[in-house]
C-alpha positions as CSV (number, residue, x, y, z in Angstrom):
1,M,45.9,-9.5,-65.3
2,F,48.2,-12.3,-64.2
3,D,50.5,-14.8,-65.9
4,E,49.4,-18.4,-66.3
5,Q,51.7,-19.3,-63.5
6,W,51.0,-17.4,-60.3
7,T,54.1,-16.0,-58.8
8,I,54.3,-14.6,-55.2
9,Q,54.2,-11.1,-56.7
10,A,51.1,-12.0,-58.7
11,V,49.2,-13.3,-55.7
12,R,50.2,-10.2,-53.7
13,E,48.7,-8.0,-56.5
14,W,45.6,-10.1,-56.6
15,G,45.2,-9.9,-52.8
16,D,45.7,-6.1,-53.0
17,W,43.0,-5.9,-55.6
18,Q,40.6,-8.1,-53.7
19,L,41.1,-6.3,-50.3
20,E,41.2,-2.7,-51.5
21,P,37.4,-2.1,-51.1
22,Y,37.6,-3.5,-47.5
23,I,40.9,-2.2,-46.2
24,H,41.5,1.3,-47.6
25,D,44.9,1.9,-46.1
26,I,47.4,0.4,-48.5
27,D,50.1,-0.2,-45.8
28,E,47.6,-2.1,-43.6
29,R,46.4,-4.0,-46.7
30,M,49.8,-5.1,-47.8
31,A,50.8,-5.9,-44.2
32,Q,48.0,-8.4,-43.9
33,I,48.8,-9.9,-47.3
34,D,52.5,-10.3,-46.5
35,Y,51.6,-11.8,-43.0
36,L,49.5,-14.4,-44.8
37,L,52.3,-15.2,-47.3
38,T,55.1,-15.4,-44.8
39,G,52.9,-17.6,-42.5
40,M,51.9,-19.9,-45.3
41,M,55.5,-20.3,-46.7
42,D,57.2,-20.3,-43.2
43,W,59.4,-17.5,-44.4
44,N,60.6,-14.3,-42.8
45,Y,59.9,-11.0,-44.6
46,A,63.4,-10.9,-46.1
47,Q,62.8,-14.3,-47.7
48,L,59.5,-13.1,-49.0
49,A,61.1,-10.0,-50.6
50,N,63.8,-12.2,-52.2
51,N,61.3,-14.7,-53.7
52,L,58.7,-12.5,-55.4
53,N,59.2,-14.3,-58.7
54,T,58.8,-17.7,-57.2
55,V,55.9,-19.6,-58.6
56,L,53.3,-20.5,-55.9
57,E,52.1,-24.1,-56.0
58,D,48.4,-24.5,-56.6
59,E,47.6,-25.8,-53.1
60,K,49.1,-22.8,-51.5
61,R,47.7,-20.3,-54.0
62,L,44.2,-21.7,-53.3
63,R,44.8,-21.5,-49.6
64,F,45.9,-17.9,-49.9
65,M,42.8,-17.1,-51.9
66,V,40.5,-18.7,-49.3
67,A,42.2,-16.7,-46.6
68,V,41.9,-13.4,-48.5
69,R,38.2,-14.1,-48.9
70,A,37.9,-14.7,-45.1
71,I,39.6,-11.4,-44.5
72,K,37.1,-9.7,-46.8
73,G,34.4,-11.2,-44.5
74,G,35.9,-9.4,-41.6
75,Q,38.0,-12.2,-40.1
76,P,41.3,-11.2,-38.4
77,V,44.2,-12.2,-40.5
78,Q,45.5,-14.7,-37.8
79,Y,42.2,-16.6,-38.0
80,A,42.3,-16.6,-41.8
81,L,45.8,-18.0,-41.7
82,G,45.1,-20.4,-38.8
83,H,48.0,-19.4,-36.6
84,A,49.5,-16.4,-34.9
85,A,53.1,-15.5,-33.9
86,F,53.8,-15.4,-30.2
87,Y,57.2,-15.3,-28.4
88,G,59.0,-16.8,-31.4
89,R,56.5,-19.6,-32.1
90,E,53.5,-20.0,-34.4
91,F,50.4,-20.9,-32.3
92,Q,47.4,-22.6,-33.8
93,V,44.4,-20.2,-33.4
94,D,40.8,-20.1,-34.5
95,R,37.6,-18.5,-33.3
96,R,37.6,-20.7,-30.1
97,V,40.5,-18.7,-28.6
98,L,41.7,-15.2,-28.3
99,I,44.5,-14.2,-30.6
100,P,47.7,-13.8,-28.5
101,R,49.1,-10.3,-28.5
102,Q,52.4,-8.4,-28.1
103,E,51.4,-7.1,-24.6
104,T,51.1,-10.7,-23.4
105,E,54.6,-11.4,-24.7
106,E,55.7,-8.7,-22.3
107,L,54.0,-10.5,-19.4
108,V,55.9,-13.7,-20.4
109,E,59.1,-11.7,-20.6
110,W,58.6,-10.3,-17.1
111,V,58.1,-13.8,-15.6
112,L,61.2,-15.2,-17.4
113,A,63.3,-12.2,-16.3
114,D,62.3,-12.7,-12.7
115,H,63.3,-16.4,-12.9
116,P,66.3,-16.5,-15.2
117,T,67.5,-19.9,-14.2
118,N,66.1,-23.3,-15.1
119,T,65.5,-24.3,-11.5
120,E,62.3,-26.2,-10.9
121,Q,59.1,-24.1,-10.5
122,H,55.5,-25.1,-10.3
123,V,53.5,-22.8,-12.6
124,L,49.8,-22.3,-13.3
125,D,48.6,-20.4,-16.3
126,M,45.0,-19.4,-15.5
127,G,42.7,-18.9,-18.5
128,T,45.2,-20.5,-20.8
129,G,43.2,-20.1,-24.1
130,S,45.4,-21.1,-26.9
131,G,48.1,-22.1,-24.4
132,A,50.4,-19.4,-25.6
133,I,51.6,-18.4,-22.1
134,A,51.9,-21.9,-20.6
135,V,53.6,-23.3,-23.7
136,S,56.1,-20.4,-23.9
137,L,57.1,-20.7,-20.3
138,S,57.5,-24.4,-20.5
139,A,59.5,-24.2,-23.7
140,E,61.8,-21.5,-22.3
141,R,62.2,-23.2,-18.9
142,T,62.2,-26.9,-19.6
143,S,62.5,-27.9,-15.9
144,W,59.4,-26.0,-14.9
145,E,56.2,-28.0,-14.2
146,V,53.5,-26.0,-16.0
147,A,49.8,-26.4,-16.0
148,G,47.3,-24.5,-18.1
149,A,43.7,-24.1,-16.9
150,D,40.6,-22.9,-18.8
151,I,36.9,-23.0,-18.3
152,S,36.3,-23.6,-22.0
153,E,36.6,-27.1,-23.5
154,D,36.9,-25.6,-26.9
155,A,39.9,-23.5,-25.9
156,L,41.5,-26.5,-24.3
157,A,41.2,-28.4,-27.5
158,V,43.2,-25.7,-29.3
159,A,45.7,-25.5,-26.4
160,K,46.2,-29.2,-26.7
161,E,47.4,-28.8,-30.3
162,N,49.9,-26.2,-29.3
163,V,51.1,-28.2,-26.3
164,Q,51.7,-31.2,-28.6
165,L,53.7,-28.9,-31.0
166,Y,56.0,-27.2,-28.6
167,A,55.8,-28.3,-24.9
168,P,54.3,-31.8,-24.4
169,S,55.0,-31.7,-20.6
170,V,52.3,-29.0,-20.1
171,Q,49.3,-30.3,-18.2
172,L,45.9,-29.0,-19.2
173,L,42.8,-29.0,-17.1
174,Q,39.3,-27.6,-17.2
175,S,38.6,-25.2,-14.4
176,D,36.5,-22.1,-13.6
177,L,39.4,-20.1,-12.2
178,F,40.6,-22.0,-9.1
179,T,37.6,-24.3,-8.7
180,G,39.2,-27.3,-10.4
181,V,42.8,-26.6,-9.3
182,T,44.7,-28.6,-6.7
183,G,48.0,-28.0,-5.1
184,S,50.1,-24.8,-4.7
185,F,52.3,-22.9,-7.1
186,D,55.5,-20.9,-7.2
187,I,54.2,-18.8,-10.1
188,I,50.7,-18.0,-11.2
189,V,50.1,-16.2,-14.5
190,A,46.8,-15.0,-15.8
191,N,45.5,-12.9,-18.8
192,P,41.8,-13.0,-17.9
193,P,38.9,-11.4,-19.6
194,Y,39.0,-7.7,-18.4
195,I,37.0,-5.7,-20.9
196,S,33.8,-4.0,-19.9
197,R,30.9,-4.3,-22.3
198,D,30.7,-0.5,-22.2
199,E,34.1,-0.4,-24.0
200,Q,32.8,-2.4,-27.0
201,S,32.3,0.7,-29.1
202,L,36.0,1.5,-28.8
203,M,37.1,-1.9,-30.0
204,D,38.2,-3.1,-33.4
205,E,35.1,-4.5,-35.2
206,S,36.9,-7.7,-36.1
207,V,37.6,-8.4,-32.4
208,V,34.0,-7.8,-31.5
209,M,32.7,-10.0,-34.4
210,F,35.1,-12.9,-34.3
211,E,37.0,-13.3,-31.0
212,P,35.3,-15.3,-28.2
213,D,33.2,-13.2,-25.8
214,I,34.2,-15.5,-22.9
215,A,37.8,-14.5,-23.4
216,L,37.1,-10.8,-23.7
217,Y,34.5,-9.5,-21.3
218,A,34.0,-9.4,-17.6
219,D,31.4,-7.8,-15.3
220,D,32.0,-5.1,-12.8
221,D,33.8,-2.8,-15.2
222,G,36.0,-5.7,-16.2
223,L,37.2,-6.3,-12.6
224,A,35.0,-9.3,-11.7
225,L,37.5,-12.1,-12.3
226,Y,40.4,-10.3,-10.7
227,K,38.3,-10.0,-7.5
228,K,37.5,-13.7,-7.6
229,M,41.2,-14.6,-8.2
230,A,42.3,-12.3,-5.4
231,A,39.9,-14.0,-3.0
232,G,41.6,-17.4,-3.6
233,L,45.1,-16.4,-4.5
234,L,46.9,-17.0,-1.3
235,T,45.4,-20.5,-1.0
236,F,47.2,-21.5,-4.2
237,L,50.3,-19.2,-4.2
238,K,53.2,-20.5,-2.1
239,P,55.0,-18.2,0.3
240,G,57.7,-16.5,-1.7
241,G,55.7,-17.1,-4.9
242,A,54.6,-14.5,-7.4
243,A,51.4,-14.0,-9.4
244,Y,51.5,-12.0,-12.7
245,F,48.3,-10.5,-14.2
246,E,47.7,-8.8,-17.5
247,I,45.3,-5.9,-17.0
248,G,43.3,-3.3,-18.9
249,Y,45.1,0.0,-19.3
250,Q,42.6,1.9,-17.1
251,Q,42.6,-0.7,-14.3
252,G,46.0,-0.2,-12.8
253,E,45.2,1.9,-9.7
254,K,42.1,-0.1,-8.8
255,L,43.9,-3.5,-9.1
256,V,46.9,-2.3,-7.1
257,D,44.4,-1.3,-4.4
258,L,42.6,-4.7,-4.7
259,F,45.6,-6.9,-4.4
260,S,47.2,-4.7,-1.7
261,T,44.4,-5.7,0.6
262,L,45.9,-9.2,0.8
263,P,48.2,-9.8,3.8
264,H,52.0,-9.9,3.4
265,V,52.2,-9.1,-0.3
266,I,54.1,-6.6,-2.4
267,V,52.2,-5.3,-5.5
268,T,54.1,-3.9,-8.5
269,L,52.4,-2.2,-11.4
270,R,54.2,-2.2,-14.8
271,Q,53.6,-0.4,-18.1
272,D,53.8,-1.9,-21.5
273,L,56.0,-0.6,-24.3
274,S,53.4,1.9,-25.2
275,G,53.5,3.4,-21.8
276,H,50.1,2.1,-20.6
277,D,49.4,0.3,-17.3
278,R,49.3,-3.4,-18.5
279,M,50.7,-5.8,-15.8
280,I,50.6,-6.4,-12.1
281,K,52.9,-8.6,-10.0
282,V,51.7,-9.8,-6.6
283,L,54.7,-11.2,-4.6
284,R,53.8,-13.2,-1.5
285,E,56.3,-12.6,1.2
286,M,58.0,-15.6,2.9
């Protein structure tokens, strides 16, 4: 079926043939194949299209084949590749951490838009996971003092790799929400677990099978960790500071009500690009 030397086009065709029984939609199939190839080659999609006749060296061909077989086993393409794109950088990811998503990029963008200058800020990323939020904020605002906290030692090991790649000044600490945190912060950001177990039947099977439960699910209809964070928020958020939370698309009204019970705060709900409730800002008045 293929030439003796494997070109980019040949491995694309092989990947298509291998994945067809598992991913029936050809557009989705080719999207995953091209995501693998651009990630492996450190190319953009235009470079990939212009290099289809380039011979792939054996090491990368074998790596591609191993990744395709992982996808056949149900793994998300980002885990099969070993990294995921987030806010213009490639973050190391594996099954110890949640795959960073576009909605979370919008949360980062909100924080940066509210603080456009590089004046010093003390920032806490609660539940840092792969470190995507903490690293992105530190890399974009180099004068900020950023800390990333997570309950999971495994997640912090992954975050450490990404910190070393992009933002060595980020401090990492193990903490169950605020329990291991000291000091106070101008900005607190969190993308906590917020999915109810009852929603599992609505989720993509690869997420259920491979992404870590500790980063996905929360009790009390997904609200448990927000309630715990709300209880301690004003202890750690400076007057004039702001906390930003990613939320589930059905949780907006309930979380506005929850955070509005705190004294002297202004709560803002924001939708994502798809029009779903996705983010909340809690601004503490001076």
